[in-house]
C-alpha positions as CSV (number, residue, x, y, z in Angstrom):
1,M,-33.2,-19.3,74.3
2,N,-33.1,-16.1,76.6
3,S,-30.8,-16.1,79.1
4,D,-31.7,-13.2,80.4
5,W,-35.4,-15.3,81.0
6,M,-33.4,-18.0,82.9
7,M,-32.9,-17.4,86.6
8,P,-29.1,-16.9,87.9
9,N,-26.6,-19.5,87.9
10,E,-25.3,-17.7,91.1
11,I,-29.7,-18.9,92.6
12,F,-28.9,-22.9,91.1
13,S,-25.0,-22.3,92.9
14,W,-26.6,-20.9,96.3
15,L,-29.1,-23.9,96.1
16,E,-26.3,-26.9,95.6
17,E,-24.3,-25.6,97.8
18,N,-26.8,-25.2,100.6
19,L,-29.0,-27.8,100.0
20,E,-28.7,-31.7,100.6
21,Q,-29.0,-33.7,96.9
22,G,-32.4,-35.0,96.4
23,A,-34.5,-32.4,98.6
24,K,-37.6,-30.8,97.6
25,I,-38.0,-28.1,95.6
26,L,-41.2,-26.9,94.4
27,E,-40.5,-23.7,91.5
28,F,-43.7,-21.2,90.3
29,G,-42.7,-21.3,86.9
30,S,-41.0,-23.9,84.5
31,G,-38.2,-23.5,82.3
32,H,-34.4,-24.2,80.9
33,G,-33.3,-23.7,84.2
34,S,-35.9,-26.6,85.8
35,I,-33.5,-29.1,83.6
36,R,-30.8,-28.2,86.1
37,L,-32.4,-27.9,89.6
38,S,-34.5,-31.7,88.0
39,E,-30.7,-33.2,87.5
40,Q,-30.1,-32.7,91.5
41,F,-33.6,-31.9,93.5
42,Q,-37.0,-33.4,93.7
43,L,-38.0,-30.8,91.4
44,I,-42.0,-30.2,91.2
45,S,-42.5,-27.3,88.7
46,V,-45.6,-25.4,88.3
47,E,-46.6,-24.2,84.8
48,H,-49.5,-22.0,83.2
49,N,-47.9,-22.3,79.1
50,P,-48.2,-26.3,77.6
51,D,-45.7,-25.4,75.9
52,W,-43.0,-25.5,78.8
53,L,-44.0,-28.7,80.3
54,G,-42.1,-32.1,80.0
55,L,-39.1,-30.0,79.6
56,S,-37.3,-31.4,82.4
57,A,-37.8,-34.5,84.7
58,S,-39.1,-32.7,86.9
59,T,-43.1,-33.5,88.5
60,Y,-45.2,-31.4,86.2
61,I,-48.2,-29.3,87.5
62,H,-50.2,-27.7,84.9
63,A,-52.2,-24.8,86.5
64,E,-54.1,-22.5,84.5
65,I,-54.0,-19.0,84.8
66,Q,-57.2,-17.8,86.5
67,E,-58.4,-14.1,88.6
68,N,-57.1,-14.1,91.8
69,A,-58.7,-11.8,94.7
70,V,-54.7,-11.4,96.1
71,S,-53.6,-10.5,92.2
72,T,-56.4,-8.1,91.7
73,K,-56.1,-5.9,94.3
74,H,-52.0,-5.2,92.9
75,N,-53.2,-5.1,89.8
76,Q,-52.2,-7.9,88.0
77,T,-53.9,-10.3,86.0
78,G,-54.1,-13.2,88.0
79,W,-52.3,-16.2,89.6
80,Y,-52.9,-19.8,88.8
81,N,-55.4,-22.1,89.5
82,P,-54.6,-22.8,93.5
83,Q,-55.8,-26.4,94.3
84,P,-53.4,-28.9,92.5
85,I,-50.3,-26.4,94.3
86,I,-52.4,-26.8,97.6
87,D,-52.8,-30.8,97.1
88,V,-48.7,-30.9,96.4
89,I,-48.2,-28.8,99.6
90,T,-50.3,-30.4,102.2
91,S,-48.8,-33.7,100.9
92,Q,-45.0,-33.6,100.9
93,Q,-42.8,-32.0,102.7
94,I,-41.3,-28.7,100.7
95,S,-37.7,-28.1,101.7
96,V,-37.7,-24.8,99.1
97,F,-40.0,-22.6,96.8
98,I,-38.6,-20.7,94.2
99,V,-41.2,-17.9,92.7
100,D,-40.0,-17.2,89.7
101,G,-43.7,-17.6,87.9
102,P,-45.5,-17.1,86.5
103,P,-44.2,-14.5,83.9
104,G,-43.8,-10.4,85.8
105,D,-46.3,-9.8,83.3
106,I,-48.8,-11.9,84.8
107,G,-48.4,-11.4,88.1
108,R,-46.8,-13.3,91.6
109,H,-48.7,-11.6,94.5
110,G,-51.1,-15.0,93.8
111,L,-48.6,-16.7,95.9
112,L,-50.1,-14.8,99.4
113,S,-53.7,-16.2,98.8
114,I,-52.4,-19.8,99.9
115,T,-50.2,-18.8,102.7
116,D,-52.5,-20.5,105.4
117,I,-50.9,-23.7,103.7
118,L,-46.9,-22.6,103.0
119,P,-44.6,-23.9,105.9
120,K,-42.7,-21.3,107.6
121,N,-39.6,-23.4,107.8
122,A,-39.5,-24.2,104.2
123,I,-36.9,-20.9,102.1
124,F,-38.5,-19.3,99.5
125,I,-35.8,-18.0,96.4
126,V,-38.1,-14.5,94.9
127,D,-35.8,-13.9,91.5
128,D,-36.4,-10.1,89.8
129,V,-37.0,-8.4,93.1
130,H,-34.8,-5.6,91.5
131,R,-38.5,-5.1,89.5
132,E,-41.2,-3.3,92.0
133,D,-44.0,-5.8,92.2
134,E,-41.2,-8.4,92.9
135,S,-39.9,-6.3,95.5
136,N,-43.2,-5.8,97.3
137,L,-43.8,-9.6,97.5
138,L,-40.5,-9.9,98.9
139,E,-41.5,-7.3,101.1
140,Q,-45.1,-9.0,102.1
141,L,-43.2,-12.3,101.9
142,L,-41.3,-11.5,104.7
143,A,-44.1,-10.0,107.1
144,W,-46.0,-13.1,106.9
145,H,-43.0,-15.8,107.1
146,G,-41.3,-14.1,110.0
147,G,-37.6,-14.6,108.7
148,K,-34.9,-13.4,107.4
149,S,-34.1,-12.0,103.7
150,I,-30.5,-11.6,101.6
151,I,-30.9,-9.7,98.3
152,H,-28.2,-11.1,96.0
153,S,-27.4,-9.2,93.0
154,S,-26.1,-11.4,89.4
155,V,-25.2,-9.5,86.4
156,Y,-26.2,-11.2,83.1
157,E,-24.5,-12.0,79.7
158,S,-26.8,-9.4,78.1
159,G,-25.0,-6.7,81.3
160,K,-28.3,-6.2,82.7
161,E,-28.1,-6.8,86.1
162,R,-31.2,-8.8,88.3
163,K,-31.4,-9.3,92.4
164,W,-32.5,-12.1,94.1
165,A,-33.8,-12.2,97.7
166,V,-33.8,-15.6,99.8
167,L,-35.8,-15.4,102.8
168,Q,-34.9,-18.3,104.6
169,P,-36.6,-19.2,108.0
170,R,-35.8,-18.1,111.9
171,K,-34.2,-20.6,113.7
172,E,-37.0,-22.0,115.6
173,E,-38.9,-22.2,112.8
174,A,-36.1,-24.2,110.8
175,E,-35.9,-27.0,113.7
176,S,-40.0,-27.4,113.9
């Protein structure tokens, strides 16, 4: 297991300190970190790679990568098939969205194609904002969301610095 691929421990700590146990989280991209998340939270994992399905006690959504107009606009390969994701988001109350997939070489901007159904009263965590594409995604999510963003730094075992951001709703949105 390459620990530089997994979300930083600080993200798990932040979630454990700021969410009630059992809160509902939807993560884009599954991996070994899903095991830890599914131990404390109701986790829904969106994953395109069949090899990662069923790794944890999460509820998995297998969503193939397909062409996406927003992704194309940002010179990215595509994004998850949005329909199963839309079905889950519109039928469940999700507290936190973790944006850590699909992999950066595919692209994550496709998330912007479903902002009309994303809840503005949710928290969004965007991993890898040290990279230009993810930083740009964070900026666009912030413009849509209207909340406030805090960027955190983490250092991996390899010594590599990695940044991640928490996008929290405005107070009036959080209360709705």
